[in-house]
C-alpha positions as CSV (number, residue, x, y, z in Angstrom):
1,M,-18.8,63.1,-24.1
2,R,-18.6,65.2,-21.0
3,A,-16.9,68.6,-21.5
4,R,-13.5,68.8,-19.9
5,G,-13.8,72.3,-18.6
6,S,-11.1,73.4,-16.3
7,A,-10.3,69.7,-15.4
8,G,-8.2,69.4,-18.6
9,K,-5.9,72.3,-17.6
10,Q,-2.5,71.7,-16.0
11,E,-2.2,72.9,-12.4
12,A,0.7,75.3,-11.8
13,A,3.0,74.8,-8.8
14,P,2.9,77.3,-6.0
15,Q,4.4,80.7,-6.8
16,V,7.5,81.7,-4.9
17,P,7.6,85.5,-4.8
18,N,10.9,85.9,-2.9
19,S,11.8,82.7,-1.1
20,T,10.5,79.3,0.0
21,D,10.1,80.6,3.6
22,S,7.9,83.5,2.5
23,F,5.6,80.9,0.7
24,L,5.5,78.8,3.8
25,S,4.6,81.7,6.1
26,S,1.7,82.7,3.8
27,G,0.5,79.3,2.7
28,P,-1.5,78.6,-0.4
29,T,-3.7,81.5,-1.4
30,E,-6.0,79.6,-3.8
31,T,-8.4,76.7,-3.1
32,P,-6.5,73.6,-4.4
33,T,-8.4,71.8,-7.1
34,T,-6.0,68.8,-7.3
35,T,-5.4,68.0,-3.7
36,S,-7.5,65.9,-1.4
37,A,-7.6,68.4,1.5
38,K,-9.9,71.5,1.5
39,P,-9.1,74.8,3.1
40,M,-10.7,75.5,6.5
41,G,-14.2,76.8,6.0
42,T,-14.9,74.5,3.1
43,R,-17.3,71.7,4.0
44,A,-16.9,68.1,2.9
45,S,-20.3,66.4,2.7
46,I,-19.9,62.8,4.0
47,K,-22.8,60.6,4.7
48,G,-25.2,63.5,5.3
49,E,-22.8,65.3,7.6
50,T,-20.5,68.3,6.8
51,I,-17.1,68.4,8.5
52,S,-14.3,70.8,7.7
53,L,-11.1,69.2,6.5
54,P,-7.9,70.9,7.9
55,M,-5.9,73.4,5.9
56,P,-2.7,71.7,4.7
57,D,0.4,73.2,6.3
58,P,3.2,72.9,3.7
59,V,6.1,73.2,6.2
60,N,6.5,69.5,6.9
61,E,6.0,68.6,3.3
62,I,8.6,71.2,2.1
63,V,11.2,69.8,4.5
64,V,10.6,66.2,3.3
65,I,10.7,67.1,-0.4
66,A,13.8,69.3,0.0
67,A,15.6,66.5,1.9
68,A,14.8,64.0,-0.9
69,L,16.1,66.4,-3.6
70,V,19.5,67.1,-1.9
71,D,20.5,63.6,-0.6
72,H,20.1,60.4,-2.6
73,D,20.3,58.1,0.4
74,V,17.7,60.1,2.3
75,R,15.5,60.0,-0.8
76,K,15.6,56.2,-0.9
77,R,14.4,56.2,2.8
78,L,11.7,58.8,2.2
79,V,10.3,57.0,-0.9
80,K,9.9,53.9,1.2
81,A,8.2,56.0,4.0
82,F,5.9,57.7,1.4
83,P,5.5,55.3,-1.5
84,T,2.6,57.2,-3.0
85,P,1.8,60.9,-3.4
86,D,-1.3,60.6,-1.2
87,Y,0.6,61.9,1.8
88,F,1.1,65.3,0.3
89,F,-1.8,67.8,0.4
90,A,-0.3,71.2,-0.2
91,K,-0.9,72.6,-3.7
92,G,1.5,71.0,-6.2
93,H,3.2,68.8,-3.8
94,S,1.5,65.6,-4.9
95,E,2.8,66.1,-8.4
96,I,6.2,66.9,-7.0
97,W,6.3,63.7,-5.0
98,S,5.3,61.6,-7.9
99,M,8.3,63.0,-9.8
100,V,10.6,62.3,-6.8
101,C,9.4,58.6,-6.7
102,E,10.1,58.4,-10.5
103,L,13.6,59.8,-10.0
104,E,14.3,57.2,-7.3
105,R,13.0,54.4,-9.5
106,K,15.2,55.4,-12.4
107,G,18.2,56.2,-10.2
108,L,18.4,59.8,-11.4
109,G,19.6,62.8,-9.6
110,Y,17.8,66.1,-9.5
111,D,18.1,68.2,-12.6
112,P,15.6,70.8,-13.8
113,L,15.5,69.5,-17.4
114,T,15.0,65.9,-16.2
115,V,12.2,67.0,-13.9
116,H,10.5,68.8,-16.7
117,Q,10.6,65.7,-18.9
118,I,9.5,63.2,-16.2
119,S,6.6,65.4,-15.0
120,N,5.5,66.4,-18.5
121,G,6.0,70.1,-17.5
122,K,3.6,69.8,-14.5
123,V,6.3,70.6,-11.9
124,R,7.7,74.1,-11.6
125,T,11.5,73.7,-11.3
126,D,12.0,77.3,-10.2
127,Y,9.9,76.4,-7.1
128,L,12.2,73.4,-6.5
129,D,15.3,75.4,-7.0
130,A,14.1,78.0,-4.5
131,M,13.4,75.1,-2.0
132,I,16.9,73.7,-2.4
133,A,18.5,77.1,-2.1
134,Q,16.7,77.7,1.2
135,R,17.3,74.1,2.5
136,P,20.6,72.8,0.9
137,S,21.2,70.1,3.5
138,V,19.2,67.5,5.4
139,P,18.0,69.0,8.7
140,P,18.7,67.1,11.9
141,N,15.0,67.1,12.8
142,L,13.9,65.3,9.6
143,D,12.3,62.5,11.5
144,F,10.0,65.0,13.3
145,H,8.7,66.3,9.9
146,I,8.3,62.8,8.6
147,E,6.1,62.0,11.5
148,M,4.1,65.2,11.2
149,T,3.5,64.5,7.5
150,R,2.2,61.1,8.4
151,W,0.1,62.6,11.2
152,F,-1.6,65.1,8.9
153,R,-2.8,62.3,6.6
154,T,-4.1,60.4,9.6
155,R,-6.1,63.5,10.6
156,V,-7.6,63.8,7.1
157,E,-8.4,60.0,6.9
158,T,-9.9,60.1,10.4
159,I,-12.2,63.0,9.5
160,K,-13.2,61.5,6.2
161,G,-13.8,58.1,7.7
162,P,-14.6,57.0,11.2
163,L,-15.2,60.5,12.7
164,S,-17.8,61.3,10.1
165,S,-19.5,58.0,10.7
166,L,-19.4,58.5,14.5
167,V,-20.9,62.0,14.3
168,Q,-23.7,60.7,12.1
169,L,-24.4,57.8,14.4
170,M,-24.3,60.0,17.5
171,R,-27.0,62.3,16.0
172,D,-29.2,59.4,15.0
173,P,-31.5,58.5,18.0
174,M,-32.2,55.1,16.3
175,A,-28.6,54.2,15.7
176,D,-27.5,50.8,17.0
177,I,-25.2,51.1,20.0
178,D,-22.8,48.4,18.6
179,N,-22.3,50.5,15.5
180,I,-21.5,53.5,17.6
181,K,-18.9,51.5,19.6
182,R,-17.4,50.1,16.4
183,A,-17.0,53.6,14.8
184,H,-15.4,54.8,18.1
185,E,-13.0,51.9,18.2
186,Q,-12.1,52.4,14.5
187,M,-11.3,56.0,15.1
188,G,-9.1,55.1,18.1
189,Q,-7.3,52.5,16.2
190,L,-6.6,54.8,13.3
191,L,-5.3,57.6,15.5
192,K,-3.2,55.1,17.5
193,G,-1.7,53.6,14.3
194,S,-0.8,56.8,12.6
195,G,1.0,56.0,9.3
196,T,-0.1,52.3,9.3
197,H,-2.7,52.9,6.6
198,R,-0.1,53.5,3.8
199,Y,-1.9,51.2,1.4
200,L,-5.2,53.1,1.4
201,R,-5.2,55.3,-1.7
202,D,-6.7,58.8,-1.9
203,S,-9.2,58.7,-4.7
204,K,-8.3,62.1,-6.2
205,S,-4.6,61.3,-6.2
206,L,-5.4,57.9,-7.8
207,V,-7.5,59.6,-10.6
208,R,-4.6,62.1,-11.3
209,E,-2.1,59.2,-11.5
210,Q,-4.3,57.1,-13.8
211,M,-5.1,60.1,-16.1
212,T,-1.3,60.6,-16.5
213,V,-1.1,57.0,-17.7
214,I,-4.1,57.5,-20.1
215,R,-2.7,60.7,-21.5
216,A,0.7,59.1,-22.0
217,R,-1.1,56.4,-24.1
218,R,-2.7,59.1,-26.2
219,G,0.7,60.6,-26.6
220,G,2.1,57.5,-28.3
221,T,3.2,55.2,-25.5
222,A,0.2,52.9,-25.3
223,V,1.9,49.8,-26.6
224,Y,5.6,48.6,-26.2
225,P,6.3,46.1,-29.0
226,F,8.3,42.9,-28.5
227,G,10.1,43.8,-31.6
228,I,9.7,40.5,-33.6
229,D,8.9,41.1,-37.3
230,G,5.2,40.5,-37.9
231,F,4.3,39.5,-34.4
232,D,3.3,42.7,-32.7
233,I,1.1,44.1,-35.6
234,Y,-1.4,42.5,-37.9
235,G,-0.4,42.2,-41.5
236,K,-2.0,43.6,-44.7
237,D,-5.6,42.7,-45.5
238,E,-6.4,40.8,-42.3
239,F,-9.9,40.8,-40.9
240,I,-11.8,39.3,-37.9
241,D,-15.4,38.4,-37.7
242,G,-17.4,41.1,-35.8
243,K,-21.0,41.4,-34.7
244,D,-21.9,43.5,-37.7
245,G,-19.6,41.9,-40.2
246,P,-15.8,41.6,-40.9
247,I,-13.6,44.1,-39.1
248,D,-10.4,45.2,-40.8
249,V,-7.5,44.8,-38.4
250,S,-4.7,45.4,-40.9
251,G,-1.8,47.3,-39.4
252,T,-3.3,47.4,-35.9
253,W,-1.8,46.1,-32.7
254,R,-2.0,42.3,-32.3
255,V,-0.2,42.2,-28.9
256,I,-1.4,44.7,-26.3
257,P,0.3,46.3,-24.4
258,G,3.4,44.3,-25.2
259,T,6.4,44.9,-23.0
260,A,4.8,47.7,-21.1
261,P,6.1,48.8,-17.6
262,K,4.8,47.0,-14.6
263,K,3.6,44.0,-16.6
264,T,4.7,40.3,-16.8
265,T,5.3,38.1,-19.8
266,V,5.9,34.3,-19.6
267,V,7.6,32.6,-22.5
268,T,7.0,28.8,-22.4
269,G,7.8,25.8,-24.5
270,V,9.6,22.4,-24.4
271,S,13.3,22.1,-24.3
272,G,14.8,23.0,-27.7
273,S,11.6,24.8,-29.0
274,G,13.4,28.1,-29.2
275,K,12.4,29.9,-26.0
276,T,15.9,31.3,-25.5
277,T,16.2,32.4,-29.1
278,V,12.8,34.1,-29.0
279,T,13.8,35.9,-25.8
280,A,17.2,36.9,-27.2
281,N,15.4,38.5,-30.2
282,I,13.1,40.4,-27.8
283,A,16.1,41.5,-25.7
284,L,17.9,42.8,-28.8
285,A,14.8,44.7,-29.9
286,Q,14.4,46.3,-26.5
287,A,18.0,47.4,-26.3
288,K,18.0,48.8,-29.8
289,A,14.9,50.8,-28.8
290,G,16.9,52.5,-26.1
291,R,15.5,50.5,-23.2
292,R,17.9,49.2,-20.5
293,V,17.8,45.4,-20.1
294,L,18.7,43.2,-17.1
295,Y,19.4,39.6,-18.3
296,G,19.4,36.7,-15.9
297,A,20.9,34.1,-18.3
298,W,20.6,31.3,-15.8
299,E,20.3,28.5,-18.3
300,Q,23.2,28.9,-20.6
301,G,25.3,31.6,-18.8
302,S,26.0,35.2,-19.3
303,G,29.0,34.9,-21.6
304,M,27.4,32.5,-24.0
305,T,24.2,34.5,-24.0
306,L,26.1,37.7,-24.9
307,E,27.8,35.8,-27.7
308,M,24.5,34.6,-29.0
309,L,23.0,38.1,-28.9
310,A,25.9,39.5,-30.8
311,A,25.6,36.7,-33.4
312,H,21.9,37.3,-33.8
313,S,22.4,41.0,-34.2
314,L,25.1,40.5,-36.9
315,G,23.3,37.6,-38.6
316,L,26.4,35.4,-38.0
317,S,26.3,31.6,-38.2
318,K,26.2,30.2,-34.7
319,K,27.6,26.9,-36.0
320,R,30.6,28.6,-37.6
321,L,31.1,30.6,-34.4
322,M,30.9,27.6,-32.1
323,T,33.4,25.6,-34.3
324,G,35.8,28.5,-34.6
325,V,35.4,28.8,-38.4
326,I,35.2,32.6,-38.6
327,T,37.3,35.2,-40.4
328,D,39.4,37.9,-38.8
329,E,36.8,40.5,-39.8
330,E,34.0,38.5,-38.2
331,D,36.2,38.1,-35.1
332,A,36.6,41.9,-34.8
333,A,32.9,42.4,-35.6
334,I,31.6,40.2,-32.9
335,E,33.9,41.7,-30.3
336,N,32.7,45.2,-31.2
337,E,29.1,44.0,-31.2
338,M,29.5,42.5,-27.7
339,D,31.1,45.7,-26.5
340,W,28.2,47.7,-27.8
341,L,25.6,45.3,-26.4
342,G,27.3,45.3,-23.0
343,E,26.5,49.0,-22.7
344,L,22.8,48.3,-23.2
345,I,22.3,44.9,-21.5
346,T,23.5,44.1,-17.9
347,F,23.9,40.5,-17.1
348,F,22.8,39.0,-13.7
349,E,24.7,35.9,-12.6
350,V,22.7,33.3,-10.7
351,P,23.5,34.0,-7.1
352,F,21.4,31.3,-5.4
353,G,22.9,28.3,-3.6
354,R,26.4,28.8,-4.9
355,K,28.1,28.2,-1.7
356,A,28.4,24.7,-0.2
357,G,25.7,24.1,2.4
358,E,24.1,27.5,1.6
359,K,20.3,27.5,2.2
360,V,18.4,30.5,0.7
361,L,14.7,30.8,1.2
362,N,12.5,32.1,-1.6
363,D,12.0,35.4,0.2
364,R,15.7,36.1,0.3
365,A,16.2,35.0,-3.3
366,L,13.5,37.5,-4.4
367,D,15.0,40.2,-2.2
368,I,18.3,39.7,-4.2
369,I,16.4,39.9,-7.5
370,T,14.8,43.2,-6.4
371,E,18.2,44.6,-5.3
372,H,19.7,43.8,-8.7
373,I,16.7,45.3,-10.6
374,I,17.0,48.5,-8.7
375,A,20.8,48.6,-9.0
376,S,20.7,48.1,-12.8
377,H,18.1,50.8,-13.4
378,C,16.6,48.5,-16.1
379,D,13.4,49.0,-18.0
380,V,13.1,45.3,-18.9
381,A,14.3,42.3,-16.9
382,I,14.6,38.8,-18.4
383,F,15.0,35.7,-16.3
384,D,16.0,32.4,-18.0
385,L,14.9,30.2,-16.2
386,W,13.2,32.1,-13.4
387,R,12.4,28.9,-11.5
388,R,16.1,28.5,-10.7
389,A,15.8,31.3,-8.3
390,L,13.5,29.2,-6.1
391,R,14.6,27.0,-3.3
392,Q,11.1,25.9,-2.1
393,F,9.2,24.2,-4.9
394,D,6.0,23.3,-3.0
395,P,3.1,24.6,-5.2
396,D,1.9,27.0,-2.4
397,E,5.4,28.4,-2.0
398,E,5.8,28.8,-5.7
399,E,2.5,30.6,-5.9
400,V,3.6,33.0,-3.2
401,A,6.9,33.6,-5.0
402,L,5.2,34.3,-8.3
403,Y,2.9,36.9,-6.8
404,R,5.8,38.5,-5.1
405,Q,7.7,38.6,-8.4
406,Q,4.6,40.2,-10.0
407,A,4.6,42.8,-7.2
408,I,8.4,43.5,-7.8
409,A,7.6,44.4,-11.4
410,E,4.8,46.8,-10.3
411,E,6.9,48.4,-7.6
412,T,10.0,48.9,-9.7
413,G,8.1,49.9,-12.9
414,I,9.8,47.3,-15.1
415,H,8.5,44.8,-17.6
416,Q,9.7,41.3,-16.8
417,I,9.9,38.2,-18.9
418,L,10.0,34.9,-17.2
419,I,11.1,31.8,-19.2
420,H,9.4,28.6,-18.1
421,Q,9.2,25.0,-19.2
422,Q,6.2,22.9,-20.3
423,R,5.5,19.6,-18.5
424,L,6.9,16.7,-20.5
425,K,4.2,14.4,-19.0
426,D,1.5,16.6,-20.3
427,L,3.2,16.8,-23.7
428,E,3.5,13.1,-24.0
429,A,-0.2,12.6,-23.3
430,R,-1.3,14.8,-26.3
431,E,-1.1,14.1,-30.0
432,D,-0.8,17.9,-30.5
433,K,2.6,19.0,-29.2
434,Q,1.9,22.7,-29.2
435,P,2.4,24.4,-25.8
436,T,-0.7,25.0,-23.7
437,R,-1.5,27.0,-20.5
438,E,-2.3,23.7,-18.8
439,G,1.1,22.4,-19.7
440,L,3.0,25.0,-17.7
441,K,5.0,23.2,-15.1
442,G,4.3,23.9,-11.4
443,S,1.8,26.1,-9.7
444,G,-1.4,27.4,-11.3
445,A,-0.1,30.9,-10.6
446,W,1.9,30.5,-13.8
447,V,-1.4,31.2,-15.6
448,E,-2.8,33.7,-13.2
449,V,0.2,36.0,-12.7
450,P,1.4,36.9,-16.2
451,D,-0.4,39.5,-18.4
452,T,0.9,37.8,-21.5
453,I,1.8,34.1,-22.1
454,I,3.7,33.3,-25.3
455,G,4.1,29.6,-26.3
456,V,7.0,28.7,-28.6
457,H,6.6,25.8,-31.0
458,R,8.6,24.1,-33.7
459,E,6.9,21.4,-35.5
460,S,10.2,20.0,-36.8
461,L,11.0,18.8,-33.3
462,F,8.2,16.2,-33.6
463,K,7.8,15.6,-37.3
464,A,10.0,15.1,-40.3
465,V,9.3,18.6,-41.7
466,P,11.7,21.5,-42.6
467,S,13.0,23.4,-39.6
468,D,12.5,26.8,-41.3
469,Q,9.4,27.9,-39.3
470,I,8.7,28.8,-35.7
471,R,5.3,29.5,-34.2
472,L,4.5,32.0,-31.4
473,I,1.2,31.3,-29.7
474,L,-0.5,33.9,-27.6
475,L,-2.0,31.7,-24.8
476,K,-3.0,34.6,-22.7
477,Q,-3.3,38.3,-23.3
478,R,-4.9,40.2,-20.4
479,Y,-5.7,43.3,-22.5
480,G,-6.2,41.8,-25.9
481,I,-7.9,39.0,-27.8
482,W,-6.5,35.5,-27.5
483,P,-5.7,32.7,-28.3
484,L,-4.0,33.3,-31.6
485,A,-0.9,32.2,-33.3
486,V,1.8,33.7,-35.6
487,D,4.0,31.7,-37.9
488,L,7.4,33.2,-38.7
489,D,10.2,32.3,-41.1
490,F,13.1,31.0,-38.9
491,D,16.8,30.5,-39.5
492,A,18.0,28.3,-36.6
493,D,21.6,29.0,-37.4
494,T,21.4,32.8,-37.1
495,G,18.4,33.0,-34.9
496,R,16.6,35.4,-37.3
497,M,12.8,35.5,-37.3
498,S,10.8,37.4,-39.9
499,N,7.7,37.6,-42.0
500,G,5.2,37.0,-39.2
501,R,1.6,36.1,-40.3
502,S,-1.5,34.9,-38.7
503,A,-1.8,31.1,-38.4
504,S,-4.6,28.6,-38.1
505,F,-4.5,27.5,-34.5
506,A,-6.4,25.0,-32.3
507,V,-5.0,22.9,-29.5
508,R,-6.4,19.4,-29.4
509,A,-6.5,18.6,-25.7
510,A,-6.0,15.2,-24.3
511,S,-9.1,13.2,-23.6
512,A,-8.4,13.3,-19.8
513,G,-7.2,16.3,-17.9
514,G,-7.2,18.8,-20.8
515,A,-10.4,20.7,-20.0
516,M,-8.6,24.0,-19.5
517,D,-7.5,24.3,-23.1
518,Q,-10.4,22.6,-24.9
519,F,-12.0,26.1,-25.5
520,L,-9.0,26.8,-27.8
521,D,-10.6,24.5,-30.4
522,K,-13.0,27.4,-31.2
523,P,-10.8,30.5,-31.7
524,V,-11.9,33.7,-33.4
525,E,-11.2,33.5,-37.1
526,V,-8.6,35.8,-38.7
527,K,-9.1,36.1,-42.5
528,T,-7.3,37.7,-45.4
529,R,-9.0,39.4,-48.3
530,G,-8.5,36.2,-50.3
531,G,-9.9,33.9,-47.7
532,R,-8.9,32.4,-44.3
533,N,-5.3,33.1,-43.2
534,G,-5.5,32.0,-39.7
535,R,-7.5,32.2,-36.4
536,R,-7.5,34.2,-33.4
């Protein structure tokens, strides 16, 4: 392994001897090792040429950062203008802006302790305090400093890109004239469209961001469990066949990375299979783990879903609750439980097409979803059934909407769970009634978009067998092994699921039109010490 050297050390923020202004007048005194710009006099070798990158002037960046710290509304506008830290080149400012973006995403105000926690101690709060003391209000010329911050990045990108190419071509007597003209045109377009290249990522900034994610995983936040007993982690004495023999997977993660931020899960099954019950158990687990949940209970309504969650949490009979046969003590208990859950879970009423004659396009519906995600400051968002948000069901329109919904999760930093139906026609064509990827109703994007697809199956819906088991099938896992299945003990009356264990799993596809899932007939085997326990 390559030695870390100084790369593993945390970079301190700029020192502030007396005031922010004194720092601005002197500028950074060290050569930055964590920014993309180099001080004047340092040469950047690009395609055989050496061109000096400009020295970053922190004045404009300081004004922008200070304005974001002292005014919430201005911060929202600035985060939209500078969605990544790649625009900030002065020493320490990239880390500061990453922290500002995270404050905006979480809806938090500036507080030194909060900043220290969010930045893992990488941002110097005394520097920010001095900045706020010197600039306690938003200046009237903020737009000028926004434009100058954008312009500095344009200068750097121009030097690193088309200018370097143009200089190299101009010095090459054999260079093609069309290539020279093209480089010249690209440079002109880049300078003319200052700020329009917001989606080009600076490589060093990208490395820093990803290393923050990697080190967070090492610190214990690699996997976010769904919270269903025996589902997330392999049980005792379970093995899989490896190249060099059996591999013991006992006690290791089965589902990776679970309900991690910026990821998407689809829960699918036929009507009555238990999709809503499974999702309710996930919602309870997330809330009890301290994560904020936004719940779009668009199939059975907010009130009934809250009642169901409370009943699940208390282990109370849904039948007795629905028929009114509960005691005074149970009446008080469920009210207290709903009050408690209401502080952890925010419900989102279906807002689409509620007025007579109202026509809402998919784009507007997704804008509404985004607004509610941001307003709720949630960590996990659940939409049951998400397809009810759509008003245009053409496969192409649905595909576009799904990719937009995926982007919403990435932009807001949430984990989202979309509940979706299986096609009944596909189900009727198969002897095996277990859910499949191919059976997902609608656009093929339902398979492409999610990081995890969980199929929910109850054999008792189709055969005269006891209804005390439910099966969760991992039909897709972008970062883990699949397909695999987990059988759980199930109490339909209380919604309790427990004692998850690996199950033998193979989907028998229909003779026609089932090619997508035929490969599932040869899953990787999962064994227990005493023999086969299931497949994976």
